[in-house]
C-alpha positions as CSV (number, residue, x, y, z in Angstrom):
1,M,46.7,26.5,-101.8
2,N,46.5,25.6,-98.1
3,K,47.5,29.1,-97.2
4,I,44.6,30.5,-99.3
5,I,42.2,28.1,-97.6
6,G,43.6,29.0,-94.2
7,L,43.2,32.8,-94.9
8,L,39.6,32.3,-96.1
9,L,38.7,30.4,-92.9
10,F,40.4,33.0,-90.8
11,T,38.5,35.8,-92.6
12,F,35.2,34.0,-92.2
13,T,35.8,33.5,-88.5
14,L,36.5,37.2,-88.1
15,I,33.3,38.1,-90.0
16,S,31.1,35.5,-88.2
17,C,32.4,36.4,-84.7
18,K,32.8,40.1,-85.1
19,T,33.0,42.0,-81.8
20,S,31.0,45.2,-81.6
21,E,33.0,48.4,-81.5
22,V,30.3,50.0,-79.3
23,E,30.8,49.5,-75.7
24,I,27.8,48.5,-73.5
25,F,27.9,49.4,-69.8
26,V,25.7,47.3,-67.5
27,E,25.2,47.6,-63.7
28,N,23.2,44.4,-63.1
29,G,23.6,42.7,-66.4
30,L,23.2,39.3,-68.1
31,L,24.9,38.1,-71.3
32,I,23.3,35.3,-73.2
33,E,25.6,34.0,-75.9
34,N,25.3,31.4,-78.7
35,A,21.6,31.9,-78.6
36,Q,19.1,30.7,-81.2
37,I,16.4,33.3,-81.0
38,I,13.0,32.4,-82.4
39,S,10.7,35.3,-83.7
40,P,7.1,34.7,-83.0
41,D,6.2,37.1,-85.8
42,D,7.5,35.1,-88.7
43,Q,8.8,31.9,-87.0
44,T,12.4,32.5,-88.2
45,I,15.4,31.5,-86.1
46,S,18.5,33.7,-85.6
47,P,21.4,31.4,-84.7
48,D,24.6,32.3,-82.9
49,S,23.2,35.5,-81.5
50,F,23.9,37.5,-78.3
51,I,21.4,39.1,-75.9
52,V,22.4,41.7,-73.4
53,V,20.2,42.4,-70.4
54,D,20.6,45.1,-67.8
55,G,18.1,45.3,-64.9
56,D,14.7,44.3,-66.3
57,S,15.3,45.4,-69.9
58,I,16.9,44.0,-73.1
59,L,19.7,46.4,-74.2
60,Y,21.1,44.5,-77.2
61,V,20.2,41.7,-79.5
62,G,22.5,40.9,-82.5
63,K,25.0,38.7,-84.2
64,D,28.1,40.8,-83.2
65,E,29.6,39.9,-79.9
66,P,29.0,42.9,-77.6
67,N,31.8,44.8,-76.0
68,L,30.4,44.5,-72.5
69,K,31.6,46.5,-69.5
70,G,30.4,46.4,-65.9
71,S,28.9,43.8,-63.8
72,F,27.2,40.9,-65.5
73,A,26.6,37.1,-65.5
74,T,27.0,34.9,-68.6
75,I,24.7,32.2,-69.9
76,D,26.0,29.9,-72.7
77,A,22.8,29.0,-74.6
78,A,24.6,26.8,-77.2
79,G,22.1,24.2,-78.4
80,K,19.2,26.0,-76.7
81,Y,16.3,28.1,-78.1
82,I,15.3,31.5,-76.8
83,I,11.7,32.8,-77.0
84,P,9.9,35.7,-75.3
85,G,8.1,34.7,-72.1
86,L,4.6,33.4,-72.5
87,I,1.4,35.5,-71.9
88,D,-1.8,34.0,-70.5
89,S,-4.4,36.7,-71.1
90,H,-7.2,35.1,-69.0
91,V,-6.5,34.0,-65.5
92,H,-7.9,34.5,-62.0
93,V,-5.2,34.7,-59.3
94,T,-7.2,35.8,-56.3
95,G,-8.6,32.5,-54.9
96,T,-7.6,29.0,-54.1
97,D,-8.4,26.6,-57.0
98,A,-11.7,24.8,-56.3
99,L,-12.0,25.8,-52.7
100,S,-15.0,27.7,-51.5
101,D,-14.7,30.7,-49.2
102,D,-15.7,28.5,-46.2
103,E,-13.1,25.8,-47.2
104,E,-10.4,28.5,-47.4
105,L,-11.3,29.7,-43.8
106,D,-11.2,26.1,-42.6
107,N,-7.8,25.4,-44.3
108,P,-5.6,28.4,-43.7
109,E,-2.3,26.5,-44.0
110,I,-3.2,25.0,-47.4
111,V,-4.3,28.4,-48.6
112,K,-1.1,30.0,-47.4
113,N,1.1,27.5,-49.2
114,F,-0.9,27.6,-52.4
115,K,-0.7,31.4,-52.5
116,E,3.1,31.3,-52.0
117,Q,3.5,28.7,-54.8
118,L,1.1,30.3,-57.2
119,P,3.4,32.8,-58.9
120,K,6.1,30.1,-59.2
121,S,3.7,27.6,-60.8
122,Y,3.0,30.0,-63.7
123,L,6.7,30.6,-64.1
124,Y,7.4,26.9,-64.1
125,F,5.5,26.6,-67.3
126,G,6.9,29.7,-68.8
127,Y,4.2,32.2,-68.2
128,T,5.9,35.4,-67.3
129,T,3.0,37.8,-68.0
130,L,-0.6,37.3,-66.8
131,I,-3.8,39.3,-67.3
132,D,-6.4,38.7,-64.5
133,L,-9.8,39.1,-66.1
134,G,-12.1,38.5,-63.2
135,T,-11.2,40.5,-60.1
136,A,-14.1,42.4,-58.4
137,K,-11.7,44.3,-56.3
138,P,-8.1,45.0,-57.6
139,E,-6.8,45.1,-54.0
140,R,-7.2,41.3,-53.9
141,L,-4.3,41.1,-56.3
142,T,-2.0,42.5,-53.7
143,D,-0.9,39.1,-52.3
144,F,0.1,37.9,-55.7
145,Q,2.0,41.1,-56.6
146,K,3.9,41.0,-53.3
147,A,5.7,37.8,-54.3
148,V,9.5,38.3,-54.5
149,I,9.5,36.2,-57.7
150,G,6.5,36.1,-60.0
151,P,5.0,37.0,-63.4
152,D,4.1,40.5,-64.4
153,L,0.5,41.0,-63.7
154,Y,-2.1,43.1,-65.4
155,Y,-5.9,43.1,-64.7
156,A,-9.4,44.1,-65.5
157,G,-10.4,46.6,-62.8
158,G,-13.6,44.9,-61.5
159,G,-16.1,43.2,-63.7
160,A,-18.5,45.6,-65.5
161,V,-21.4,43.2,-65.0
162,I,-24.9,44.0,-66.2
163,G,-27.2,45.1,-63.3
164,N,-28.8,42.0,-61.9
165,G,-27.3,39.9,-64.7
166,Y,-24.8,37.1,-64.7
167,G,-22.3,37.6,-61.9
168,L,-24.8,40.0,-60.1
169,S,-28.0,38.1,-59.6
170,N,-28.5,39.8,-56.3
171,W,-27.5,43.5,-56.0
172,N,-24.6,43.8,-53.7
173,D,-21.7,46.1,-52.9
174,D,-19.1,43.6,-53.8
175,I,-19.5,44.4,-57.4
176,P,-18.9,48.2,-57.6
177,N,-18.6,48.5,-61.3
178,F,-21.9,47.1,-62.4
179,I,-23.6,48.7,-65.5
180,Y,-27.1,49.8,-65.0
181,Q,-29.3,49.1,-68.0
182,E,-32.9,50.4,-67.9
183,N,-35.1,47.4,-67.2
184,E,-38.5,47.6,-65.5
185,D,-38.2,44.0,-64.3
186,Y,-34.9,44.8,-62.5
187,P,-35.1,48.4,-61.2
188,I,-31.9,49.7,-59.6
189,P,-32.1,49.8,-55.7
190,E,-32.5,53.3,-54.4
191,K,-29.2,53.3,-52.6
192,Y,-27.3,53.4,-55.9
193,L,-27.0,56.4,-58.1
194,K,-27.6,55.6,-61.8
195,E,-25.0,58.2,-62.9
196,N,-22.4,56.1,-61.1
197,H,-23.2,53.1,-63.2
198,T,-23.2,54.3,-66.7
199,P,-20.6,53.1,-69.3
200,K,-18.8,56.4,-69.0
201,A,-18.6,56.4,-65.2
202,V,-17.6,52.7,-65.0
203,A,-14.9,52.9,-67.7
204,Q,-13.4,56.0,-66.0
205,R,-13.4,54.2,-62.6
206,I,-11.8,51.0,-64.0
207,A,-9.1,53.0,-65.9
208,S,-8.3,55.0,-62.7
209,S,-7.7,51.7,-60.8
210,G,-4.7,51.0,-63.1
211,A,-6.5,48.3,-65.1
212,I,-5.8,47.7,-68.8
213,V,-9.1,45.9,-69.6
214,L,-12.8,46.5,-69.2
215,K,-14.5,43.2,-68.9
216,T,-18.2,42.7,-69.3
217,Y,-20.5,39.7,-69.9
218,Y,-23.0,38.4,-72.5
219,E,-24.5,35.4,-70.6
220,P,-28.2,34.6,-70.8
221,G,-27.7,31.6,-68.5
222,F,-26.8,27.9,-68.5
223,D,-30.2,26.3,-67.8
224,P,-33.0,26.8,-70.3
225,T,-35.5,25.9,-67.7
226,Q,-34.6,29.0,-65.6
227,P,-35.3,32.6,-66.3
228,R,-32.8,34.4,-68.5
229,F,-30.2,36.7,-67.1
230,P,-30.4,40.3,-68.5
231,T,-27.9,40.8,-71.3
232,P,-26.5,44.0,-72.8
233,S,-28.3,45.8,-75.6
234,K,-26.5,46.7,-78.8
235,T,-26.5,50.4,-77.7
236,L,-25.1,49.6,-74.3
237,M,-22.3,47.5,-75.8
238,A,-21.5,50.2,-78.4
239,N,-21.3,52.7,-75.6
240,L,-19.1,50.4,-73.5
241,K,-16.7,50.0,-76.3
242,M,-16.5,53.7,-77.0
243,E,-15.9,54.6,-73.3
244,A,-13.4,51.8,-73.0
245,H,-11.4,53.0,-75.9
246,K,-11.5,56.6,-74.6
247,N,-9.9,55.4,-71.5
248,N,-7.3,53.3,-73.3
249,L,-9.0,50.0,-72.1
250,V,-9.4,46.9,-74.1
251,L,-13.1,45.6,-74.2
252,A,-13.1,41.9,-73.4
253,V,-16.5,40.1,-73.1
254,H,-17.4,36.8,-71.6
255,G,-19.4,34.7,-74.0
256,N,-19.3,31.1,-75.1
257,S,-22.7,30.4,-76.7
258,L,-23.9,30.7,-80.3
259,E,-26.2,33.6,-79.2
260,A,-23.3,35.3,-77.4
261,H,-20.8,35.0,-80.3
262,D,-23.4,36.2,-82.8
263,F,-24.1,39.3,-80.8
264,L,-20.5,40.0,-79.9
265,G,-19.1,39.5,-83.4
266,N,-21.5,42.0,-84.8
267,A,-20.8,44.4,-82.0
268,Q,-17.1,44.2,-83.0
269,V,-15.9,44.0,-79.5
270,D,-12.1,43.8,-79.0
271,V,-11.9,40.3,-77.4
272,I,-14.4,37.4,-76.8
273,A,-12.9,35.8,-73.7
274,H,-14.2,32.2,-74.5
275,G,-14.4,30.0,-77.5
276,L,-17.6,29.0,-79.3
277,W,-18.3,25.6,-77.9
278,N,-21.9,26.0,-76.9
279,W,-23.6,25.5,-80.3
280,G,-27.2,25.8,-79.1
281,N,-29.5,23.4,-81.0
282,H,-26.6,22.3,-83.3
283,R,-24.4,19.3,-82.6
284,L,-21.1,18.0,-83.9
285,D,-21.8,14.7,-85.5
286,S,-19.6,11.8,-86.5
287,T,-18.6,13.5,-89.8
288,G,-17.0,16.4,-88.0
289,V,-18.5,18.9,-90.4
290,I,-19.1,22.3,-88.9
291,P,-22.7,23.5,-89.3
292,E,-23.4,26.5,-91.5
293,A,-24.9,28.5,-88.7
294,I,-21.6,28.2,-86.7
295,K,-19.5,29.1,-89.8
296,D,-21.7,32.3,-90.3
297,V,-21.0,33.5,-86.8
298,L,-17.3,32.7,-86.9
299,D,-17.0,34.4,-90.4
300,T,-18.4,37.6,-88.9
301,E,-15.8,37.5,-86.1
302,I,-13.0,36.9,-88.7
303,K,-14.3,39.8,-90.9
304,N,-14.5,42.2,-87.9
305,K,-11.1,41.1,-86.5
306,V,-12.5,40.2,-83.1
307,G,-10.0,38.6,-80.8
308,Y,-11.0,35.0,-80.0
309,M,-9.8,33.0,-76.9
310,P,-10.5,29.3,-77.3
311,T,-10.2,28.6,-73.5
312,L,-10.5,24.8,-74.3
313,Q,-9.4,23.9,-70.7
314,V,-12.6,25.5,-69.3
315,I,-14.6,22.4,-70.6
316,N,-11.7,19.9,-70.0
317,G,-11.2,21.1,-66.5
318,L,-14.8,20.4,-65.6
319,R,-14.6,17.0,-67.3
320,E,-11.6,16.1,-65.0
321,L,-14.0,15.9,-62.1
322,T,-15.1,12.6,-63.6
323,D,-11.6,11.1,-63.9
324,S,-10.5,9.3,-60.8
325,N,-6.9,9.1,-62.1
326,Y,-6.5,12.8,-62.8
327,L,-5.1,13.8,-59.4
328,N,-2.3,11.1,-59.9
329,D,-0.8,13.1,-62.7
330,P,2.8,13.7,-61.6
331,E,2.9,17.1,-63.2
332,L,0.5,18.4,-60.6
333,E,3.3,18.0,-57.9
334,H,5.2,20.7,-59.7
335,V,2.5,23.4,-59.5
336,L,0.4,22.4,-56.4
337,P,1.5,21.9,-52.8
338,N,1.2,18.2,-51.7
339,E,-1.3,19.0,-49.0
340,L,-3.6,20.6,-51.5
341,I,-3.5,17.6,-53.8
342,A,-4.2,15.4,-50.8
343,Y,-7.2,17.6,-50.0
344,Y,-8.6,17.3,-53.5
345,K,-8.2,13.5,-53.4
346,A,-10.0,13.2,-50.0
347,N,-12.9,15.6,-51.3
348,S,-13.1,14.7,-55.0
349,N,-16.5,13.0,-54.8
350,T,-18.0,16.0,-52.9
351,M,-16.5,18.4,-55.4
352,Y,-18.1,16.4,-58.2
353,A,-21.4,16.3,-56.5
354,N,-21.3,20.1,-55.9
355,V,-21.1,20.7,-59.6
356,F,-23.0,17.8,-61.2
357,G,-25.1,16.4,-58.4
358,N,-26.0,12.7,-58.9
359,A,-25.5,12.6,-62.6
360,P,-23.5,9.5,-63.8
361,K,-19.9,10.3,-64.4
362,N,-19.8,8.6,-67.8
363,I,-22.6,10.7,-69.1
364,I,-21.0,13.9,-67.9
365,S,-17.7,12.9,-69.4
366,N,-19.2,12.1,-72.8
367,N,-21.1,15.3,-72.9
368,F,-18.0,17.3,-72.1
369,N,-16.0,15.5,-74.7
370,R,-18.5,16.5,-77.3
371,I,-18.6,20.1,-76.1
372,S,-14.8,20.1,-76.1
373,N,-14.7,18.8,-79.6
374,Q,-17.1,21.5,-80.7
375,G,-14.7,24.1,-79.2
376,K,-11.8,22.5,-81.1
377,V,-13.6,22.6,-84.4
378,S,-14.6,26.2,-83.9
379,M,-11.0,27.1,-83.1
380,K,-9.6,25.2,-86.1
381,Y,-12.0,27.0,-88.4
382,M,-11.0,30.4,-87.0
383,N,-7.3,29.4,-87.5
384,D,-7.7,28.1,-91.0
385,H,-9.7,31.2,-92.2
386,G,-7.5,34.0,-90.8
387,G,-9.2,34.5,-87.4
388,H,-7.6,36.5,-84.6
389,L,-6.7,33.7,-82.2
390,L,-5.4,34.7,-78.7
391,F,-4.1,32.6,-75.9
392,G,-6.1,32.5,-72.6
393,T,-6.9,29.7,-70.4
394,D,-9.4,31.1,-67.8
395,T,-7.4,29.5,-65.0
396,P,-9.2,28.5,-62.8
397,S,-12.6,28.8,-64.6
398,S,-14.9,27.1,-62.1
399,P,-14.9,25.0,-58.9
400,T,-12.7,22.2,-60.2
401,F,-9.2,21.0,-59.5
402,G,-8.8,20.5,-63.3
403,N,-7.3,23.9,-64.0
404,P,-4.0,23.9,-62.2
405,P,-2.0,27.1,-62.5
406,G,0.7,27.1,-65.2
407,Y,0.1,23.4,-66.1
408,N,-3.4,24.4,-67.4
409,G,-1.6,26.6,-70.0
410,Y,0.6,23.7,-71.2
411,L,-2.5,21.5,-71.4
412,E,-4.3,24.1,-73.5
413,M,-1.3,24.1,-75.9
414,L,-1.5,20.3,-76.1
415,E,-5.2,20.5,-77.0
416,M,-4.4,23.1,-79.7
417,E,-1.8,21.0,-81.3
418,N,-4.2,18.0,-81.1
419,A,-6.8,20.1,-82.9
420,G,-4.4,20.8,-85.8
421,I,-3.2,24.4,-84.9
422,P,0.4,24.8,-86.3
423,L,3.1,25.2,-83.7
424,G,4.2,28.5,-85.0
425,N,0.6,29.9,-84.5
426,I,0.5,28.6,-80.9
427,L,3.8,30.4,-80.2
428,A,2.5,33.6,-81.7
429,M,-0.9,33.5,-79.9
430,A,0.9,33.1,-76.5
431,T,3.4,35.9,-77.2
432,I,3.1,38.7,-79.8
433,E,-0.6,38.3,-80.7
434,N,-1.6,38.6,-77.0
435,A,0.8,41.5,-76.5
436,K,-0.7,43.4,-79.5
437,A,-4.3,42.6,-78.5
438,F,-3.8,44.1,-75.0
439,N,-1.6,47.0,-76.0
440,L,1.5,45.6,-74.4
441,E,3.6,45.0,-77.6
442,K,6.1,47.7,-76.6
443,L,7.0,45.6,-73.6
444,Y,6.4,42.0,-74.5
445,G,5.9,39.5,-77.3
446,T,9.3,39.4,-79.0
447,V,13.0,39.4,-78.2
448,E,13.9,42.9,-79.0
449,E,16.0,45.8,-77.7
450,G,14.0,48.0,-75.3
451,K,11.5,45.3,-74.2
452,K,11.2,43.6,-70.9
453,A,13.7,40.9,-70.2
454,N,11.2,38.1,-69.8
455,L,12.7,35.2,-71.7
456,L,12.6,31.4,-71.9
457,I,15.6,29.2,-72.6
458,L,14.3,26.0,-74.1
459,N,16.0,22.6,-74.7
460,K,13.8,21.9,-77.7
461,N,12.5,23.9,-80.7
462,P,8.8,24.9,-80.0
463,L,8.3,25.2,-83.7
464,Q,8.9,21.5,-84.1
465,D,7.9,20.0,-80.7
466,I,5.1,21.1,-78.4
467,M,6.9,19.3,-75.6
468,A,9.4,22.2,-75.6
469,Y,7.1,24.1,-73.3
470,N,7.6,21.4,-70.7
471,D,11.4,21.3,-71.3
472,I,12.4,24.7,-70.1
473,E,16.0,25.1,-69.0
474,Q,15.7,28.6,-67.5
475,V,13.1,31.3,-66.9
476,I,14.3,34.8,-67.1
477,I,11.8,37.2,-65.4
478,N,12.6,40.9,-65.4
479,G,16.2,40.2,-66.0
480,K,16.7,37.6,-63.3
481,S,17.6,34.1,-64.4
482,L,15.8,31.3,-62.6
483,N,16.5,27.5,-62.9
484,R,13.2,25.9,-63.6
485,K,13.5,23.2,-61.0
486,N,13.7,25.8,-58.2
487,L,10.2,26.9,-59.2
488,S,8.6,23.6,-58.7
489,A,6.3,22.9,-55.7
490,K,8.3,19.7,-55.2
491,N,11.4,21.7,-54.6
492,V,9.5,23.5,-51.7
493,D,8.1,20.3,-50.3
494,E,11.5,18.5,-50.4
């Protein structure tokens, strides 16, 4: 009897630890063994798996131990969880958070240290792919792309703003891709040729820059006492979408108000780059019930499969200007140089006044809490009714120190969980759903053969604990394995 049991155990061992008969040759390889691989598609876990990387690509994923030849390092991932690197599809990497142009000129050393740390800060929180949605001139991305270690970066090739609209209230040459829309109140200056500022011309120019996104704006303004900004017509938006798709560009549109979401949902744009938190004349009351007018707009976006970025941290980041303790958060020391944190502390009151004037901080904080809650309710409704949720943070969204790179994404995830979004959905949004929405699914979003070797090794299961995204063992970017602690700004300062 004992011999039979022993034979069965031996047979089981051979089956479960089978070595592949196919040899895999690697020149600059990495073998990850004993991996628990999580699929963002269906939230399943494949235990006791092997991953083979060569260069920046995944060559093999499977249960059978690979017969590996050549030069490679080995990582034993026993007890760890492997997920694809995270994607933040709405960032801005060309400035120094919260500093004006003049402040940057006055503080060159702070700016230099921030720019050197910036790519590492995103990697520290697991963001291995970024999409910059707000760069007027793509050449400004050069400093970020020159980093020896940093996330893969894609971009929108210069905002396609509406002539004399939001982002272009005064005609200037810094916005080369503006769209001219016939408007007798805002005639195009004679120095510009109309034919260079049609949807067709702008889409072609943006595509030729290497961009993957055409970003435009539906923003009537923020102050009802001031004149409205010009906004795109239905015809113009339809033409922009058509020309974007002809040039293999995703059409992403800024908009956060009820008016904007109503327009953009019916226009069936690809992605709305902000959540619906500005409810116009409607308010979220103590019952937490979402008004029918808000439901109607969200239902249209759901029906038309419009991508929806909640970007909750836009509101929360502004609210942090009212919080005297925010800059004491120890997590900031991992993503910001010490001298920048010190600068923020010394100038926090001035930064608040620059945005909110003399308004009492408690009133501003309460207002932004309400607006943030409206954004959460809208997001939860989209999630519960089959909406196409995407992960983007708009880091940094405005002149505030409340949107720190990398950490802002983690805070966005915490807000999502707090609002009741399932952890599996959060993982999917930040990986495969973003990859699909921006036509990057052949490279990113899942742990599969042929995709980029951008991976995270986590100490906790992100399907069970949101804290897993702040408990990263190693970040693998383009096949290179990095210890997380070496990405921290504290490591540089020490």
